[in-house]
C-alpha angles and dihedrals in degrees: 000000000000118000094242091054092051091053092048090051090051091049094053092043090054092045091051092049092052094048094048096046100058105158094187092057091054092046091054091046093053094043091050092046090051092047095047102034107017090240112151118229118254117276098219106082103274092129 
């Protein structure tokens, strides 16, 4: 594989990781779930 293609693959892999691991989205989900349903957030580092 050409060097430029490897770097492009790495760029898109990093971009995908950042878009799928949005901590703020999960925080708002857990806060909203607690506010609406009284469900406590998980205790194992998901937020």
